[in-house]
TIFIFI-926924 format. One record per residue (C-alpha): y, z, x; chain. Coordinates in Angstrom, 2 decimals, m for minus. Layout:
<atoms>
+---------+---------+---------+-------+
!      c2 !      c3 !      c1 ! kette !
+---------+---------+---------+-------+
!       Y !       Z !       X !     A !
...
+---------+---------+---------+-------+
</atoms>
This chain:
<atoms>
+---------+---------+---------+-------+
!      c2 !      c3 !      c1 ! kette !
+---------+---------+---------+-------+
!  m15.01 !   27.93 !   m4.32 !     A !
!  m16.66 !   25.79 !   m6.99 !     A !
!  m20.29 !   24.76 !   m6.77 !     A !
!  m20.92 !   21.74 !   m4.54 !     A !
!  m21.27 !   18.42 !   m6.33 !     A !
!  m23.58 !   16.05 !   m4.41 !     A !
!  m22.89 !   12.88 !   m6.33 !     A !
!  m20.91 !   10.10 !   m4.63 !     A !
!  m17.23 !    9.63 !   m5.38 !     A !
!  m16.59 !    7.91 !   m8.73 !     A !
!  m13.40 !    6.04 !   m9.48 !     A !
!  m10.88 !    7.54 !  m11.89 !     A !
!  m11.34 !    4.51 !  m14.17 !     A !
!  m15.04 !    5.21 !  m14.59 !     A !
!  m14.44 !    8.91 !  m15.04 !     A !
!  m12.06 !    8.17 !  m17.95 !     A !
!  m14.29 !    5.54 !  m19.58 !     A !
!  m17.66 !    7.01 !  m18.84 !     A !
!  m20.99 !    5.32 !  m18.24 !     A !
!  m24.32 !    4.98 !  m19.97 !     A !
!  m26.11 !    6.29 !  m16.87 !     A !
!  m24.89 !    8.23 !  m13.84 !     A !
!  m24.15 !    6.49 !  m10.58 !     A !
!  m27.05 !    6.81 !   m8.22 !     A !
!  m26.91 !    6.90 !   m4.48 !     A !
!  m29.87 !    6.29 !   m2.11 !     A !
!  m31.13 !    9.70 !   m1.06 !     A !
!  m29.42 !   11.74 !   m3.80 !     A !
!  m30.55 !   12.47 !   m7.32 !     A !
!  m29.18 !   14.28 !  m10.32 !     A !
!  m31.23 !   16.95 !  m12.04 !     A !
!  m30.78 !   18.16 !  m15.62 !     A !
!  m27.40 !   19.66 !  m14.72 !     A !
!  m24.79 !   17.44 !  m13.06 !     A !
!  m24.06 !   20.25 !  m10.57 !     A !
!  m27.69 !   20.75 !   m9.46 !     A !
!  m28.37 !   19.58 !   m5.93 !     A !
!  m31.68 !   17.78 !   m5.38 !     A !
!  m32.64 !   17.32 !   m1.70 !     A !
!  m33.73 !   13.78 !   m0.91 !     A !
!  m36.56 !   14.68 !    1.52 !     A !
!  m36.15 !   11.69 !    3.87 !     A !
!  m39.35 !   12.52 !    5.79 !     A !
!  m41.39 !   11.50 !    2.74 !     A !
!  m40.07 !    7.90 !    2.70 !     A !
!  m41.97 !    4.99 !    4.16 !     A !
!  m39.01 !    3.92 !    6.29 !     A !
!  m38.66 !    7.33 !    7.92 !     A !
!  m42.36 !    7.43 !    8.72 !     A !
!  m42.28 !    4.00 !   10.37 !     A !
!  m39.25 !    4.81 !   12.54 !     A !
!  m40.62 !    8.20 !   13.51 !     A !
!  m43.98 !    6.70 !   14.48 !     A !
!  m42.80 !    3.51 !   16.19 !     A !
!  m39.46 !    4.37 !   17.83 !     A !
!  m40.80 !    5.70 !   21.13 !     A !
!  m43.30 !    2.81 !   21.35 !     A !
!  m40.47 !    0.34 !   20.81 !     A !
!  m38.24 !    1.94 !   23.45 !     A !
!  m41.06 !    2.24 !   25.98 !     A !
!  m42.07 !   m1.43 !   25.62 !     A !
!  m38.51 !   m2.53 !   26.20 !     A !
!  m38.27 !   m0.38 !   29.33 !     A !
!  m41.57 !   m1.81 !   30.56 !     A !
!  m40.27 !   m5.37 !   30.08 !     A !
!  m36.97 !   m4.40 !   31.77 !     A !
!  m35.02 !   m5.10 !   28.57 !     A !
!  m32.38 !   m2.42 !   28.27 !     A !
!  m31.81 !   m1.00 !   24.76 !     A !
!  m28.04 !   m0.47 !   24.28 !     A !
!  m27.00 !    3.11 !   23.92 !     A !
!  m25.36 !    2.60 !   20.53 !     A !
!  m28.60 !    1.13 !   19.16 !     A !
!  m30.83 !    3.91 !   20.48 !     A !
!  m28.34 !    6.54 !   19.31 !     A !
!  m28.33 !    5.24 !   15.75 !     A !
!  m32.12 !    4.99 !   15.61 !     A !
!  m32.54 !    8.56 !   16.82 !     A !
!  m29.77 !    9.88 !   14.57 !     A !
!  m31.54 !    8.37 !   11.58 !     A !
!  m34.48 !   10.68 !   12.20 !     A !
!  m32.14 !   13.67 !   12.01 !     A !
!  m30.30 !   12.56 !    8.86 !     A !
!  m30.88 !   14.90 !    5.92 !     A !
!  m33.21 !   17.17 !    7.92 !     A !
!  m32.41 !   20.91 !    7.55 !     A !
!  m34.11 !   21.63 !   10.85 !     A !
!  m31.52 !   19.44 !   12.60 !     A !
!  m28.50 !   21.30 !   11.25 !     A !
!  m26.95 !   22.09 !    7.92 !     A !
!  m23.87 !   23.46 !    6.15 !     A !
!  m24.15 !   26.61 !    4.07 !     A !
!  m21.96 !   26.49 !    0.95 !     A !
!  m21.35 !   29.63 !   m1.10 !     A !
!  m19.94 !   29.79 !   m4.64 !     A !
!  m18.00 !   32.95 !   m5.46 !     A !
!  m18.24 !   32.24 !   m9.20 !     A !
!  m22.04 !   32.09 !   m9.55 !     A !
!  m23.00 !   33.75 !   m6.27 !     A !
!  m25.38 !   30.99 !   m5.27 !     A !
!  m25.75 !   29.37 !   m1.87 !     A !
!  m26.57 !   25.76 !   m1.05 !     A !
!  m27.81 !   24.36 !    2.23 !     A !
!  m26.52 !   20.82 !    2.74 !     A !
!  m28.09 !   19.05 !    5.77 !     A !
!  m25.97 !   16.98 !    8.09 !     A !
!  m25.98 !   13.21 !    7.79 !     A !
!  m26.18 !   10.69 !   10.62 !     A !
!  m23.13 !    8.70 !    9.37 !     A !
!  m24.85 !    5.54 !   10.55 !     A !
!  m23.43 !    2.13 !    9.74 !     A !
!  m26.54 !    0.07 !   10.32 !     A !
!  m29.42 !    0.76 !    7.93 !     A !
!  m29.47 !    4.43 !    6.77 !     A !
!  m29.75 !    4.13 !    2.98 !     A !
!  m28.12 !    7.49 !    2.32 !     A !
!  m25.08 !    7.13 !    4.61 !     A !
!  m24.58 !    3.45 !    3.79 !     A !
!  m24.99 !    4.19 !    0.10 !     A !
!  m22.39 !    6.95 !    0.19 !     A !
!  m20.00 !    4.72 !    2.11 !     A !
!  m20.62 !    1.95 !   m0.45 !     A !
!  m19.74 !    4.22 !   m3.36 !     A !
!  m16.64 !    5.68 !   m1.69 !     A !
!  m15.30 !    2.26 !   m0.62 !     A !
!  m15.87 !    0.71 !   m4.06 !     A !
!  m14.11 !    3.57 !   m5.82 !     A !
!  m11.24 !    3.45 !   m3.33 !     A !
!  m10.76 !   m0.27 !   m3.94 !     A !
!  m10.68 !    0.18 !   m7.70 !     A !
!   m8.39 !    3.19 !   m7.72 !     A !
!   m5.96 !    2.43 !   m4.91 !     A !
!   m6.23 !   m1.15 !   m3.62 !     A !
!   m6.80 !   m3.82 !   m6.29 !     A !
!   m4.09 !   m4.16 !   m8.92 !     A !
!   m4.87 !   m4.96 !  m12.53 !     A !
!   m5.44 !   m8.66 !  m11.88 !     A !
!   m8.46 !  m10.97 !  m11.99 !     A !
!  m10.66 !  m10.95 !   m8.88 !     A !
!  m12.96 !  m13.74 !   m7.71 !     A !
!  m15.76 !  m13.35 !   m5.21 !     A !
!  m16.00 !  m16.00 !   m2.46 !     A !
!  m19.19 !  m15.94 !   m0.39 !     A !
!  m19.47 !  m17.83 !    2.90 !     A !
!  m22.77 !  m18.37 !    4.69 !     A !
!  m22.69 !  m20.00 !    8.10 !     A !
!  m25.04 !  m22.29 !   10.05 !     A !
!  m28.04 !  m20.76 !   11.79 !     A !
!  m26.60 !  m21.78 !   15.14 !     A !
!  m23.62 !  m19.47 !   14.58 !     A !
!  m25.32 !  m16.48 !   12.96 !     A !
!  m26.87 !  m15.17 !   16.15 !     A !
!  m23.58 !  m15.13 !   18.02 !     A !
!  m21.67 !  m13.69 !   15.06 !     A !
!  m24.08 !  m10.74 !   15.07 !     A !
!  m22.51 !   m9.38 !   18.27 !     A !
!  m19.27 !  m11.33 !   18.93 !     A !
!  m16.64 !   m9.36 !   17.03 !     A !
!  m13.82 !  m11.63 !   18.19 !     A !
!  m15.56 !  m14.72 !   16.85 !     A !
!  m16.24 !  m12.94 !   13.54 !     A !
!  m12.53 !  m12.13 !   13.24 !     A !
!  m11.44 !  m15.66 !   13.98 !     A !
!  m13.99 !  m17.32 !   11.69 !     A !
!  m13.19 !  m14.87 !    8.90 !     A !
!   m9.44 !  m15.51 !    9.34 !     A !
!  m10.10 !  m19.24 !    8.88 !     A !
!  m12.18 !  m18.57 !    5.75 !     A !
!   m9.51 !  m16.37 !    4.18 !     A !
!   m6.68 !  m18.72 !    5.07 !     A !
!   m8.47 !  m21.68 !    3.49 !     A !
!   m9.19 !  m19.66 !    0.34 !     A !
!   m5.56 !  m18.52 !    0.15 !     A !
!   m4.42 !  m22.11 !    0.54 !     A !
!   m6.63 !  m23.10 !   m2.35 !     A !
!   m5.19 !  m20.30 !   m4.48 !     A !
!   m1.58 !  m21.31 !   m3.76 !     A !
!   m2.35 !  m24.95 !   m4.49 !     A !
!   m4.12 !  m24.24 !   m7.80 !     A !
!   m1.31 !  m21.84 !   m8.83 !     A !
!    1.27 !  m24.69 !   m8.42 !     A !
!    2.68 !  m23.84 !   m4.98 !     A !
!    2.40 !  m25.39 !   m1.54 !     A !
!   m0.78 !  m24.36 !    0.26 !     A !
!    1.09 !  m23.55 !    3.45 !     A !
!    3.89 !  m21.52 !    1.85 !     A !
!    3.42 !  m18.07 !    3.34 !     A !
!    6.12 !  m16.56 !    1.11 !     A !
!    3.60 !  m16.88 !   m1.72 !     A !
!    1.44 !  m13.78 !   m1.25 !     A !
!   m2.32 !  m13.41 !   m1.74 !     A !
!   m4.67 !  m10.48 !   m1.28 !     A !
!   m8.35 !   m9.99 !   m0.47 !     A !
!  m10.93 !   m7.60 !    0.90 !     A !
!  m13.89 !   m8.93 !    2.87 !     A !
!  m17.26 !   m7.27 !    3.48 !     A !
!  m19.07 !   m8.51 !    6.56 !     A !
!  m22.76 !   m8.40 !    5.68 !     A !
!  m25.09 !   m8.49 !    8.67 !     A !
!  m28.22 !   m8.88 !    6.53 !     A !
!  m29.83 !  m10.97 !    3.81 !     A !
!  m32.90 !  m10.62 !    1.68 !     A !
!  m35.12 !  m10.36 !    4.74 !     A !
!  m32.54 !   m8.66 !    7.00 !     A !
!  m31.62 !  m11.92 !    8.72 !     A !
!  m28.33 !  m13.40 !    7.54 !     A !
!  m24.75 !  m12.78 !    8.69 !     A !
!  m22.32 !  m13.82 !    5.94 !     A !
!  m19.04 !  m12.84 !    4.26 !     A !
!  m18.28 !  m11.52 !    0.78 !     A !
!  m14.57 !  m11.84 !    0.03 !     A !
!  m13.08 !  m10.27 !   m3.13 !     A !
!   m9.79 !  m12.16 !   m3.58 !     A !
!   m7.16 !  m11.84 !   m6.27 !     A !
!   m7.60 !  m14.93 !   m8.45 !     A !
!   m3.94 !  m15.80 !   m8.25 !     A !
!   m0.77 !  m15.32 !   m6.19 !     A !
!    2.36 !  m13.21 !   m6.17 !     A !
!    5.69 !  m15.04 !   m6.09 !     A !
!    9.34 !  m14.10 !   m6.53 !     A !
!   11.11 !  m15.54 !   m9.56 !     A !
!   14.78 !  m16.54 !   m9.87 !     A !
!   15.75 !  m12.98 !  m10.79 !     A !
!   14.15 !  m11.63 !   m7.66 !     A !
!   11.22 !  m10.01 !   m9.42 !     A !
!    7.67 !  m10.27 !   m8.05 !     A !
!    5.32 !  m11.75 !  m10.58 !     A !
!    1.62 !  m12.53 !  m10.55 !     A !
!    0.62 !  m16.15 !  m11.25 !     A !
!   m2.98 !  m16.63 !  m12.34 !     A !
!   m4.72 !  m19.58 !  m10.68 !     A !
!   m7.00 !  m21.86 !  m12.72 !     A !
!  m10.70 !  m21.56 !  m11.85 !     A !
!  m11.73 !  m23.77 !   m8.92 !     A !
!  m13.66 !  m26.90 !   m9.76 !     A !
!  m16.81 !  m27.95 !   m7.96 !     A !
!  m14.76 !  m30.49 !   m6.05 !     A !
!  m12.27 !  m27.80 !   m5.00 !     A !
!  m15.08 !  m25.55 !   m3.70 !     A !
!  m16.44 !  m28.52 !   m1.75 !     A !
!  m12.95 !  m29.12 !   m0.35 !     A !
!  m12.79 !  m25.46 !    0.78 !     A !
!  m16.19 !  m25.76 !    2.47 !     A !
!  m15.14 !  m28.96 !    4.24 !     A !
!  m11.94 !  m27.44 !    5.59 !     A !
!  m13.78 !  m24.37 !    6.82 !     A !
!  m16.29 !  m26.59 !    8.58 !     A !
!  m13.60 !  m28.65 !   10.34 !     A !
!  m11.49 !  m25.69 !   11.40 !     A !
!  m14.43 !  m23.63 !   12.65 !     A !
!  m15.65 !  m26.68 !   14.62 !     A !
!  m12.23 !  m26.92 !   16.30 !     A !
!  m12.33 !  m23.17 !   17.00 !     A !
!  m15.69 !  m23.51 !   18.72 !     A !
!  m14.41 !  m26.41 !   20.82 !     A !
!  m11.38 !  m24.37 !   21.94 !     A !
!  m13.69 !  m21.53 !   22.95 !     A !
!  m16.11 !  m23.89 !   24.70 !     A !
!  m18.84 !  m23.06 !   22.19 !     A !
!  m19.27 !  m26.48 !   20.66 !     A !
!  m22.43 !  m28.65 !   20.76 !     A !
!  m21.40 !  m30.18 !   24.09 !     A !
!  m20.87 !  m26.86 !   25.84 !     A !
!  m23.31 !  m25.51 !   28.41 !     A !
!  m25.41 !  m22.90 !   26.56 !     A !
!  m25.64 !  m20.65 !   29.64 !     A !
!  m21.88 !  m20.66 !   30.16 !     A !
!  m21.03 !  m20.38 !   26.47 !     A !
!  m23.36 !  m17.49 !   25.70 !     A !
!  m23.54 !  m14.57 !   28.14 !     A !
!  m25.62 !  m12.31 !   25.86 !     A !
!  m29.04 !  m13.47 !   27.17 !     A !
!  m27.92 !  m12.42 !   30.65 !     A !
!  m26.03 !   m9.24 !   29.72 !     A !
!  m28.28 !   m8.01 !   26.85 !     A !
!  m31.58 !   m9.94 !   26.79 !     A !
!  m33.02 !   m7.50 !   24.24 !     A !
!  m30.23 !   m8.02 !   21.71 !     A !
!  m30.32 !  m11.78 !   22.29 !     A !
!  m34.03 !  m11.82 !   21.44 !     A !
!  m33.65 !   m9.52 !   18.43 !     A !
!  m30.76 !  m11.47 !   16.95 !     A !
!  m32.32 !  m14.90 !   17.47 !     A !
!  m35.65 !  m13.79 !   16.01 !     A !
!  m33.98 !  m12.09 !   13.02 !     A !
!  m31.83 !  m15.13 !   12.20 !     A !
!  m34.76 !  m17.54 !   12.58 !     A !
!  m37.01 !  m15.41 !   10.37 !     A !
!  m39.52 !  m14.75 !   13.15 !     A !
!  m41.33 !  m11.64 !   14.34 !     A !
!  m39.41 !  m10.04 !   17.23 !     A !
!  m41.91 !   m7.36 !   18.30 !     A !
!  m45.50 !   m6.41 !   17.76 !     A !
!  m48.77 !   m8.34 !   18.01 !     A !
!  m47.37 !  m11.37 !   16.11 !     A !
!  m44.17 !  m11.72 !   18.15 !     A !
!  m42.70 !  m15.19 !   17.95 !     A !
!  m44.48 !  m16.20 !   14.74 !     A !
!  m42.93 !  m16.76 !   11.37 !     A !
!  m42.62 !  m13.78 !    9.01 !     A !
!  m45.53 !  m13.54 !    6.58 !     A !
!  m44.39 !  m14.27 !    3.01 !     A !
!  m45.88 !  m13.95 !   m0.45 !     A !
!  m44.95 !  m15.89 !   m3.54 !     A !
!  m45.46 !  m19.07 !   m5.54 !     A !
!  m44.16 !  m22.50 !   m4.61 !     A !
!  m41.43 !  m24.00 !   m6.80 !     A !
!  m40.95 !  m27.64 !   m7.65 !     A !
!  m37.99 !  m29.85 !   m6.83 !     A !
!  m36.36 !  m29.32 !  m10.21 !     A !
!  m36.27 !  m25.55 !   m9.66 !     A !
!  m34.75 !  m26.03 !   m6.23 !     A !
!  m31.94 !  m28.17 !   m7.68 !     A !
!  m31.28 !  m25.68 !  m10.47 !     A !
!  m30.72 !  m22.89 !   m7.98 !     A !
!  m27.60 !  m24.53 !   m6.54 !     A !
!  m25.42 !  m23.48 !   m9.48 !     A !
!  m21.78 !  m24.28 !  m10.37 !     A !
!  m18.89 !  m23.79 !   m7.93 !     A !
!  m21.23 !  m24.00 !   m4.95 !     A !
!  m20.90 !  m26.33 !   m1.97 !     A !
!  m22.68 !  m26.72 !    1.36 !     A !
!  m21.41 !  m28.87 !    4.21 !     A !
!  m23.06 !  m28.91 !    7.66 !     A !
!  m24.53 !  m25.44 !    7.16 !     A !
!  m21.30 !  m23.90 !    5.76 !     A !
!  m22.16 !  m22.74 !    2.24 !     A !
!  m19.47 !  m21.52 !   m0.17 !     A !
!  m20.06 !  m19.87 !   m3.55 !     A !
!  m17.18 !  m18.93 !   m5.88 !     A !
!  m18.63 !  m18.65 !   m9.40 !     A !
!  m18.19 !  m14.87 !   m9.93 !     A !
!  m14.89 !  m13.79 !  m11.42 !     A !
!  m13.93 !  m10.37 !  m12.82 !     A !
!  m11.30 !  m10.18 !  m15.63 !     A !
!   m8.15 !   m8.19 !  m14.91 !     A !
!   m8.97 !   m5.15 !  m17.07 !     A !
!  m12.71 !   m4.92 !  m16.42 !     A !
!  m12.58 !   m2.23 !  m13.71 !     A !
!  m16.22 !   m1.22 !  m14.23 !     A !
!  m17.47 !   m4.68 !  m13.30 !     A !
!  m15.08 !   m4.81 !  m10.37 !     A !
!  m16.49 !   m1.58 !   m9.00 !     A !
!  m20.05 !   m2.81 !   m9.46 !     A !
!  m19.15 !   m6.00 !   m7.63 !     A !
!  m17.59 !   m4.03 !   m4.77 !     A !
!  m20.68 !   m1.84 !   m4.60 !     A !
!  m22.86 !   m4.94 !   m4.41 !     A !
!  m20.77 !   m6.43 !   m1.60 !     A !
!  m20.90 !   m3.19 !    0.39 !     A !
!  m24.50 !   m2.22 !   m0.37 !     A !
!  m26.96 !   m0.93 !    2.26 !     A !
!  m29.07 !   m3.58 !    3.98 !     A !
!  m32.42 !   m2.03 !    3.05 !     A !
!  m33.59 !   m0.76 !   m0.32 !     A !
!  m36.14 !    1.92 !    0.55 !     A !
!  m37.67 !    1.87 !   m2.94 !     A !
!  m38.73 !   m1.76 !   m2.40 !     A !
!  m40.54 !   m0.96 !    0.86 !     A !
!  m44.21 !   m0.02 !    0.61 !     A !
!  m47.13 !    0.49 !    2.94 !     A !
!  m50.12 !   m1.84 !    2.77 !     A !
!  m53.71 !   m0.61 !    3.35 !     A !
!  m53.90 !   m2.42 !    6.71 !     A !
!  m50.78 !   m0.58 !    8.02 !     A !
!  m48.34 !   m3.45 !    7.53 !     A !
!  m45.20 !   m3.12 !    5.41 !     A !
!  m44.47 !   m5.02 !    2.20 !     A !
!  m40.80 !   m5.56 !    1.28 !     A !
!  m40.10 !   m6.84 !   m2.25 !     A !
!  m37.14 !   m9.18 !   m2.47 !     A !
!  m34.58 !   m8.59 !   m5.20 !     A !
!  m34.39 !  m12.31 !   m6.02 !     A !
!  m36.98 !  m15.00 !   m5.51 !     A !
!  m36.18 !  m17.42 !   m2.69 !     A !
!  m35.95 !  m21.16 !   m3.21 !     A !
!  m39.41 !  m21.66 !   m1.75 !     A !
!  m40.88 !  m19.16 !   m4.22 !     A !
!  m41.10 !  m16.21 !   m1.83 !     A !
!  m41.03 !  m12.84 !   m3.59 !     A !
!  m42.23 !  m10.51 !   m0.79 !     A !
!  m41.98 !  m10.36 !    3.01 !     A !
!  m44.51 !   m8.65 !    5.25 !     A !
!  m43.44 !   m6.81 !    8.40 !     A !
!  m45.40 !   m5.35 !   11.24 !     A !
!  m44.31 !   m1.68 !   11.74 !     A !
!  m43.00 !   m2.34 !   15.26 !     A !
!  m41.19 !   m5.48 !   14.15 !     A !
!  m39.42 !   m3.59 !   11.38 !     A !
!  m37.96 !   m1.21 !   13.97 !     A !
!  m36.77 !   m4.28 !   15.92 !     A !
!  m35.17 !   m5.66 !   12.74 !     A !
!  m33.41 !   m2.32 !   12.18 !     A !
!  m32.08 !   m2.38 !   15.75 !     A !
!  m30.57 !   m5.81 !   15.11 !     A !
!  m28.75 !   m4.41 !   12.04 !     A !
!  m26.76 !   m1.84 !   14.01 !     A !
!  m23.18 !   m3.15 !   14.38 !     A !
!  m21.60 !   m2.94 !   17.84 !     A !
!  m18.91 !   m0.28 !   18.38 !     A !
!  m15.49 !   m1.10 !   16.89 !     A !
!  m17.05 !   m3.83 !   14.76 !     A !
!  m15.33 !   m3.45 !   11.37 !     A !
!  m17.53 !   m4.22 !    8.43 !     A !
!  m14.68 !   m4.15 !    5.83 !     A !
!  m11.54 !   m6.21 !    6.47 !     A !
!   m8.33 !   m6.03 !    4.40 !     A !
!   m5.93 !   m8.92 !    3.79 !     A !
!   m3.24 !   m7.24 !    1.74 !     A !
!   m0.23 !   m8.43 !   m0.19 !     A !
!    2.95 !   m7.50 !    1.75 !     A !
+---------+---------+---------+-------+
</atoms>
């Protein structure tokens, strides 16, 4: 058999066109030869050391406080410590051509925060979308962020995520049909999209949706042929209209499910009774507060410079709208033939929640996480207590049967 190739799957388009630099995956590296396997040594990373040192303390404290840690959360945390470790199991691969053997350690296949497994899944999904899903048509990214009052429940309520996401996609599809010259409610006019449900933000605390939608519709002409009709770019007013419709329809959804502002919180939300630990972790993560450790309940420590009002206004950008906590952004569009940018956009939407190279250990034992983009208040870094970081990782683990990638295909 041929020598094993450890690099993530690359789309056929990128193989044909090439790249200036190889695709990198968290945990894997390329040596001088493309076929040389370089072990990632997870035990040398800061994240692995924190989890290995604090996991048992975190679990014991929850047991002491009679707060049960769900089995799927504990299983993912423990599996992370076995991921990429030869001592925990490996596959021996032999090449008959060169006579060399390679030992490839097992991975945890986690969906929550493992940079290696999430990175490999990111690369595979992006290449699959470019090669086999998206046609050669323009694609626009629609991003929806929801109010803080909804983010905590969306973190564990898979049914509510599905219903809210269906509303979001239906409103976007209606906008596409309308801008393409058709009736918004005409279901014979077909649209297509793929949505990534991101359970994290810059500081691991934001549930939101990234939808990659075809920037146009498919319709049948008089000769019975299916043709693609490009939609004009949405105006700022159109994006605001989309945000307003999402707000009204989600509000009606919450009223039907007795989750509106007038509902009894104890009757509407059973998580604090069924899973008090998850309720505390989700609420602290969404609110940007410390969930565990000596500073539990306080705001996360942040570093950075303050910005003035003009900078804050400039950060809003075109094709952005926010109504009652529902924020919509639709300013990123990929041309039809630019498959490389489309794959990069898909990789961005499906990226791992934590970039291990931006996590460092401070002299006092705390953890410094560098943000990729400066926040509106000027924050550039967030400081975690080691025990609180484990709690944040536990909140990132999706419940079983919670799909993180949703397909809305053209039939």
